[in-house]
Every structure is written in structure tokens, then in C-alpha cells.
N, C-alpha and C positions, 0 to 999 in steps of 0.2 A: 087272685089280687091283681089289678090292674099296676101299671109300672107307676103311677102317680101316686097310688093309695100304698105302694110299696114305701116308697121316697117318705111320705108323711108318718106311715107305719115306725120306721126305723126311727125317728127324734132326734135324726142329725140335718143341720141346717143342709139347705138344696144348693149354696155354692163349692167349690172346690175347695177340698179342705187340706191344710196344710199344716206338715211339723217342720219348722225348722228350716220353710222351705223344699218338704221332703211332700210331694204331691200323692195324695193315695188314688188319685186315679190309675196312674200306673203300677200299684205296689195291690191292686184289689186281688187280682189272681198270684201276688207276691208275697209271699210269709218267707221269716229269713230265719238262718240258723248261726254257727259259730265255727268252729274250730273244725276242722278235718284231721289233722294228722297232732295229737295230744302232746308226743314225742317230739314236735318240732315247732319252733318259734318263729321260724322264714317268712318272709312276705313275700310277695310279687306284686309289683308297678307295672300297669299299663299305659303306655301314652300314644294315645291313640291320634295321629298329624289327620285330618277328614280333609279330602278333595282331593289326595294326591300328591304325592311329594316328588319334585322332580330330584332324582336322586343326581343326574350327570352334574347338579352345578352345585350338590349336598358335597358328597365324595367324589371325586374329580379324579381320572386318569390321567395321568400327567404322562404317559407314556404314549395315549392316544390324541395329543393334545392338539395338535395340528390340522387331523382331520377331523376332531370336535368342535375347532373353529371356524373349519370350513363349510359345515351342517347346521350350524347352530350360531352363527354370528348375532341374530339380534341378544342373546341373551346369555353371551359366554362371558365366563369371569377374567378378566386380563390377568394374563400367565404371572405377571408382579405382584398383583393380589393374594394369590391363592396361599393358603398356608402349607407348608411342606409337613404333612406326616409323615411319611415315609419318603424314599426315593424315588417312587414312582405313581403313589396316592396323594392327593392335595384334599384340602378342605374351604370350604367357603369361608371366604374372611372375616366373616360374621363368627365362626364358629371356633372361636380362640381359646373358648373354655374346654369343649367336647378337646380340644387338642392337648389341652395340657391334663384333662384325665385321663388321655390313651398313656399321656409320657409316663402317668405317675401310674400305671397298672392296672387304672379301675374302669377301663372301657370296650369293651370288644366291637367289631362291624363285619356283619353278615352281608357278602356282596349277593346282587342279583337275587332277591328274593322275591317269589312269585309263584305261581299253580300253572299245570297244565292247561291249554285252552283258555286262555287269559280272558274275561269278560271285562269292557271298559267302559259299563254304567256304573257309577257312582253306587247305587244301592245295590243291586246285585253283588259287586263286586266286596262291598264291605261287609253283605250275608253271609259270602263264601266266608273271610275270613273269619266272622263272627262263629262263624256254626263250623269250621273245619272242614266243609264240604267237598265234594268233587263240582268241577263247574258245571256240570250238567244233573246234581243233586241238590235237593230242597230237602234241609232238614230243621226240625223244632226247637230244637235246643243248641246251646253254645256247648262251645270246646271246654270252658271251666265249669257250668253248667253240669255238664253230663261227669264231671272228673268230681264234682260234688257230690251228684248223684250218685257216684258207686260208694262211696262211704258214708251214706244217708240214705239207704232206701227206703226208709217211712217218714222222710221230708216231703210237706212240711207239721206232720205232724206234732203234738207235744213240743215246739222249740219255739222261744229258747226256752232251758231250764237249765238247772241249778250248776250241770257238767258244763253247760256250753252257753253260754248268758251274752255272747256276742255277737255278730252280724257274719255270717261269709264272708260276704265282699261289700265294699261301699264304691257308688260312684260319685266322683266330686261335680256334682251337674245337678241338673234338672230330671234327671229321665236315667232310669237304669241300664247298664250294658247288658247286651245280649251276648256275648261272650258269657254270660252268667246265668243264662236261662236253663234249667233245670225241666225235668220231663213233668213235675205238678208245677213247678215253680218258678220264678226268677231267686237265686240267690243274692242278687245284690240289692241293697237300698241306695236309693237316690239323695244324697245330702249336699245341701248347700250353705248354710250357715246354722253350726254347731249350738253358738251364742242366742238363736232366738228358739231354743225350742219348747215346746209346752205340749201337755196332754190333749189327745181329740175325745171331743164327748163321745159316748157310748150309748146305745136304747137306755133308757130308764131301766135301772133295776138288774141291766144285762138280761134280760127276758127276751124271748123272741116267742111271738104269737103264731099259730098253727096255721100257715094257708102256703098258695099255691109258692113264693117265693121266701119260704120258712128258711130253707136249706140256705139260699146265696145271702138272704138278711143274715143268718147264723155263720156263715164264711165270713161274711164283712165285720162284725161284731169282734171275732175271734181274732182275725185280721187288726183291726184297728189296737184291740186290748195285745198285739203281740208289737205293733211298731210303738203304744208309748211304751212298754218294756225296754225294746231296743234304744229309746229315744234317751230313758235315761242312763242307760249303758254308755249311751256315746256323751253324753251330755255331762255326765262324771269323768271320764277318760279326758274331755275335752279342757273340762277345770283342773283335773292332776297335771295334764300334758305342759310343756312348754317349747320352746325353739331356742336354739343356742346360734344360730349364724347371722349375721347381717345385710348375707349379700342378697337377699330378695329383693327384688323391683317391687315395688307396692303397685306398678302401674299394669305390669303383668299377670295376667289372668294364671297361666301355667305356674306361673310364682306361687303365687299363692295359692292354689289347687293343692303342690307339693309342700307347701309350708304346713297348711290344716293335715296333712298325711302323716307328715314329721311327727306333729305335735300329738298327734291321735295314739300314735305308736307310741310315743314316750310314755304316755299317759295309761298305758297298758290297755287299751284295746286290741283284744285277739285277734282280729279282724285277718284274715288271709290274704284275698286280695284288695288291690286298690285300684284303680280306672281312673285317668284324668284323660282331659280332651284338650288340643290347638287346632282350632278351625284354620280356611283361610289358603290352603293349599293348591287350592282348583285353579292355577295361575293361568287361564287361556290369554287373558291380554295385561298388560302392564305389569309384567313379573318382574321387570326392573324396568328403573328410570332411564329414558332414550340418552343415548349415549355417555349413561353411565351405569355399566351394568354389573358393580359391583353393589348399589344400592337400590332399595327396591322394597316392595312386598313381599316376595321371597327372602330376601336378606335379612328385614326386620323379621317375619318368621323361625328363620333358622337363630338367629343372635335371644329371640325369648327361647325359644326351645334351650339350647346349648349354655345360655347362662341359668334359667332356671332349673335344669337338672343339675348342673353345678352347684348350685346354690342348696339345692336339695342334697349333695352328697355332704359336702361339708357342713349342713346341720345335722345329719344322721354321727357324723364324724364326732360332733363336741357333743352330741347327746349320748354317746357312747353306744349307739346302737347299729354303726356302719355295717356289719358284718351279716347281721340279722335282714338286711335290704336288700332286692334284684331287680333292676327293670329292663322293661324295653321298650322300644317304639313299635311301632307297625302303622301302615296307609296301606288303602285299598287296593293301589296301583303307582307304578312310576310316570313319568312324562315321556313323551316321544323323543327322540335322538335328534331330530329335524325341528328347528325353534319356526314357529309361525310369525307373519308378516305382523302382528299385533304384540311385537318383543314380549310373548308368551309362550307356552309348551300344550299341546294336546293330551290326552288320556293316551297313557301308553300301558308297557308289559312291568316290568319286575326294577325292584329299586332295592337301595341298603337298607339293611334295617340294624339299630343302635340296641346296645346291652348296656349297663350298667352296674356298677356295684361293685364291693371291693372283693367279694367271691369269681368276678368275671373273668375268663381266661384275656387278657389284653393281645389279642390275636386280630389278623385280619382275615377273616373266611372267604376262601374263593379268590379270583383273578378279576383283575379288568376286564370289563366287556370290550371285545373287539368294534373300534369303528371305523367305517369305511366310509370316502365320500361320495358312495355308492346308494349310501342308503336310502332304502324309499321314502314316502311322505308319510305312509304309515308308521314305520318299521320304529318299533319298540329294544328296550335293551333285554337281551335273550334272559331267560329263567336258568340260573346254577342250582339253588337250590329249593326245593319244596318248602313255602311257607308251615308246613305241616309237621316236618323236618326241624325247624328249631322250636316248632310247639311240642313234641313228643321229646325235644333234649332239654327242653325247659322243667317238663314234668316227671321227667328220669332224675337229670343232674342237681336240681334245684328243691325239685316239691318231694323227691325221694318215692317216685311210684313206679311200681312194676312193669317189666316190657310189656306182661300178657293184657293187662290191664290201660297200658298207653294204648296197645292195640285195639282195644274195646273202644277206647275213648274216642280216636282216632279214624275209626272204621278204618284202620289197615296197619301194614306194616311201613314205616318210613324212615329212611335214612338219621342215623344219628350223627349229631354235630356237638364236637368236645368245645362245650361254650363256657364251663367251671372248671376252676382251679382250685384245689385245695387252700383255704381261706388262712390256713396257721401256715402256708409258704409263698412268697415273691414268685408268681409264674413268670415267663416269657414266652414273648412271641413264636419260639421255636421249640415250644415244649414237645407240640405233636407233629407228626408230618403222616398228611392223606393226601398227599399226592397223585394223581391220574395221571398215566402215559397214555394219550391220545393223539393220533394222528391222519389225515385227509389228503389225497391227491389224488387224481391231479386235481387243480383247483385256479380257476374256474376248471368246469366239469362237463363234457355233453352227455355221455351215455352210459359210464358207470364211474361210481367213486371206492376207490379204495380203502378203508379203514383200518388201522391197523393199533393195537393198543394191549399193553399187558395187566396180568391181572394175578390176584397173590393167592390164588383158588378160591372163586366166592360166586354169590350170585351177583349177575350186571344186565343191566338194563340199559341197552342202547335205542335213541329216538331221534326220529326226525321231526325238527319244527319248523314252521312258519313265521315269517315275523311279525305276528301276528302274535304269537305265543302259543299258538297252535298244536300240538300234536299231532301229526298227519301221518305217521308211520313208525312202528317199533320192530326196530329192525333184531332186534336181540333180548330176551327176556328170559337167562337161565342162569346156572351156576355154569361155569367154563372152569377148569384146573387152569393152576398155576403156570405161567409164561407167558411168552409173546404168540398173539391170534392177528388172524385178518380176517376179513368181512369185504363182502361185496354190495353194494348198494348202486342197482339199476335207475338210472335219473332220467333216462332219453326220454319217458312219459309226463316229468317232470314241468309245470310252466316256466318259462323263462323268469330267472329273478334270484335273490337268495334265500338263502336257508342257516338252519343249523343242526350240526349233530351235536348231540347230547348225549353222554355216558354216566354213569351213576352207579357206583357200587356201595355197599352198607354200610361206609362212611365216607365217603368221597365221590367228586365228580366234575368234572370237564367239558365245557362246551366250546364250538370251534363253528367258526361262521363259512359258509362257501359261498359260491354264484355260480346257478345252473345258465349255461349258455346255449 
């Protein structure tokens, strides 16, 4: 059967099929399921910041302000405009709502999140974050897709069913999220407007004629039938759901997406993961208004992000489902330390990541990046935390996945971060101490760098990174007994310029900059 004959035989219209804004095209190979852990009603919300967020103008290292102002004069936020989050950490003046959430104990920040051997391509770096792969490894499944796959080996066969009538994940937008791509299918459904859901047409009598493409037509027919079933469930939850907050800005796309998420959760939809996006962070030019660095494109994006998340949180409180929902932001990379001459910033390396929810530990994880006035044009913020450590900690602490399963999902063992608290108690920033004692000398260095550190008796990894985020040497990766230790790193063959020493233990890390002369 030729392709044209196949289309005619399907008894389906030839124009793209939509279900309340859900295109069949991206889901022909994506059937949906429902709940992973029937004993838990916890929900995870991902907020993807497309384009690469400038973390240095978002979470501002106040103790580095003088040097920061010297190397990014075109975009630096005036010191008097910065919101003081702590004594040495500030926020962009557009992020007052985020500041209030932190003060209320419902928000945490992870500093310097990235990965070794940073890729500065939007497409490839986004793929790395979505799949949780190494920089030189290409995976066909997303990290949440593998999570769902582990608990549903037969997916997508026989879904939905009586016990599992709801989608695993929803992407509020026109295309499914690659974070949810499983082995056989994508677990997320793309939803635009639940108020405009309609049944899709299926072949006459649901009968499929024998032929070369009969198996594909059969798959398409079943997919449409399943999509119709999920559409009915979503429509019911949308009809039953309500919103309590009046803070949502009707002109902010992110606010309206999160408003829909809250409504569907309240309406009884048992979807486990929601993905929403906010684009526009690729601020190579005109990131700020010339001469008014506190306003401009980036300021407006951070305002929308901050106010939308805050409105969502207040809505969840009013709906009495606050303790069920946790969320986090992510972006493919941060921006470079030096600004450019177009009032913007270029692709960089690591950046801060925000977590929100009543059960999130209100803590600043990590330290302010060290900023020097001799930073190179290409230099980015050094990585403190591997993003897969964040993923693994979310899987462990929020979604309650066992460690061996997490290692399988993430294709390796990663550091654990204490991101969540006991929701029944009020946590403080000082709940957990994961400091690393690390020092280096001399700095600057010519021939030999001495590295001194203390351990508690554990496996440690000490690496050498360049300013592009590449791990160029592993100095040590082994179990070391408790106590103080010294290592020598011979630097005479290194090209002149800045570098970073990073030490990581099972639950902590530290990064120090040095210069080879």
C-alpha cells in the first residue's frame, strides 16, 4: 500500500488533527499512562527557561560585586537596586516575589548547576539536560521517561485502564517534553486548551484492512482511541477544578500555564509530572535598557518567572494542596561572566537552579562563584553541582525512588543534595552542614599546585577544569580515610590562564579558581 493509499484507507482527514490544541503528529508514537506510585499523590512541576538564563544577574554574589561590576559594566544591576536575599547574596530587583517565598521558607536555590565538559549549543545542551546524559553520550530517552519506564515495563500496552486512567505527564504547550521520552513512547501529553477538547475521528467501525501499513494504521487507531480517553479524563478534571488565587497576571503566559496546572491538580487529575516553559532567555543583545540596567528584556522575564511561581504557590495554598506539589526551574546553560558590547551576555556554563514548594528546604546550596577582574572573554561560571545530582535528589527525596533505581535511571551514581525537609516541620537554612574543607597554594602558580583538604572517610573526586567547563584532568577519584590530606598537581605543562580545582564528596563539593602563570 502506498503512502497516499494508506492515508485514504484510514478514513481520517488529511489535515493535522488537534485535540484541544493537542496535535496528533507528535504523539503518534506517544501513548500515555497514569500513576507510578499509587501510594503517593506528590506532583513535580518543571519550569524550563529556554535560551540560557543569566544567573549572575539573577542570583547576584554581593561579596563579588566590585569585580563583577568591572567585567560586566553593560549589564550589571546597580548595587542599590539589588534585593538582599542574605548578607552576601542578592536577587534581581524584579524578583521580589521570589525573595518573599524564600523568607517564608518555601524556596531553595542551588548555586552553579551544570555538567562536566559543558556544551554551549542550545540544542545539544538542552538535549543533555532533558536526557541526563554525559556531554559525549547521546540517549534516546529522557530522565523522567526512564523513571516511568522502570515502573511500567509493558507501557504503552493496555493503557489507560481502570486502575490507571490518567496521563503520566502533561506538557502545557504545543509539543511533548523530551524529559518524558520513554523507550517505547513519550509519557507526556501536550495540552494547550482543555476547554476546547473534542473527540478525534477513528477509522470506520475501527476495522483495519490487511496491507503493508496495516500495523501502523492499527497503532494510529489505538493511539487516537487512547488520546480520546485521556481527553475525557482531562476535561473532567478541568470541569471539576478551581483556582483560589487572584494573583495570576492574565498577560503572562507562564502564569496562565501554572494556573491550569493548579486547576487540574485540584480537579483530581492524578498526573505525576507537569512541564511548563518560559522562553526568551537567549539575551545576546539588549538584555538591559542602555543606561538602565535594572530594566529590559531579562528583567521582564525574571518578573514573570517570579510572580508566576508566587501566584501558583498562593493558589496551591488556597486550594489546600500546597504540600503535594514541588517544582524546579532549569535552563540549558548560564551566561558568560563578561558582558558583551551589545548590552547582552553570551553562552556560558553553570547557573543557579530554583526549587519551590512547602516541602523544599529553604537553603542556599553551594557558595558564591569567585569573580576575578582578569576573567577571559570565554569564561563562564564554574560548575559546583552536577545537574544529575539535583535530578537524583528529587527522585530520591520527593518521588521516593530507591537509590539503585536512581543509579539506573541516571546511568551512574551522583552526589546527593538535601533539597527537601519534613513537610510537617519548619526547616531552617542551617538544618544540614555539607561543607568541604579545601584550599590550594600558591595562587598564582607556575610549576606545582598544592591541594589540601579534609575528609570524613569517604570517596572523593578532585578534578581540574578549564574556563569553558571542560574537565581536563582527574587528580583523584578514590576512597580516602578521614583526616587531613595533601596532593600535588604539577602545572608546568598547562597553558597560561585561569583554571578551577573542584572537589566532590558524596554529599558536598567546593570549587576554587587559580591562575597558571
